[in-house]
N, C-alpha and C positions, 0 to 999 in steps of 0.2 A: 799439182801433181794430179793426173788424170788417168783413170784406168776403168775397164769394164767389170773387173774382178775385185771385190773389196778386200779379199785375203791378200792378194798379191800387192795392193797399194799400201796395206798397212803394214807389210814387212818391209816395203822400200822406205816408207816413213820413219819406221823404227832404226832401220840403218842410217838413214840421213841424220837423225836426231843424235844417235850414239857418236857418229863420225864428228859432227859439229861440237858436241860436248868436250870429246876427246881433244879437240882442237883450240880449247878454251873460249868458246863463244858462248854468249847467253841465247837460249832456244826458247821460243814460246811455240807450242804446238805439239802435235799436228791438230789442227781445228777442222772438224767435219764440215764440209760445205754441202749445201743441198744437192740431193742426187737428181740429175736431169733424166727424165723418162721420155723416150720417144717410142709412140706406139704406132704400129702398122696394122692395118685390116687388108686381108688379101681374099678375094673370092675363090672358092674351091673348084668351081666349074665357070665356064664362059657364058652359058646362055640359060639352062633349064633351071638350075636350083641357085636362085639368087640369094636365099636366106642362108646358105651354107658357107660360112666365112671362117677363116683362120685368123688369130690374132696374134700378133707377136710384139715384142717390147724390147728395147735396148737401154740399159741403165748405165750411165756415166758417173762414176764415183769420183769426187774431188776432195783434196786435203790441202790444207794451207800450213805451211811452216815458215815461222818468221825467225830468221837469225839476226840477232842484235849484235853490233860490234865484232863482225867477221875479221879473223886475222888472216894474213896471207897463207899461213898454213892450212887453215880451215877450208878455204877456197881452193887450194890445190888439191886437198883431199877430197872434196866433194866433186871435182871435175874428174878425178881418176876412180871414183866409185863406181863399182859394177852393180847396176840396178837389175831386178828381173825383167824378162820380156814383158811387154804390154802395159809398162808404165810410161806415161809422157810426162816429162820433168820440164817445167818452165821457170827460168831464173830471171828475176828482175833486181837490179842494183839501183838502189835509192841514195 
């Protein structure tokens, strides 16, 4: 799971864990992955004030949830789960 806001991603992780446990699956997580920070520096003016700059950063928070032995009911419930806006969920089946 990826998001720019850590409160939203924690709420989504909590709802996914609760749904998976209700379905009878073993859940490990959510595991906090390293936060990616992208920093941008922008000049305030074009020509005269070279030393005047603004700095911005974008933080991408990640969580990992491992669902062991998922049942068909669990998979169906997770596909129909309504998550908050701004959360990107990627599902990998192994």
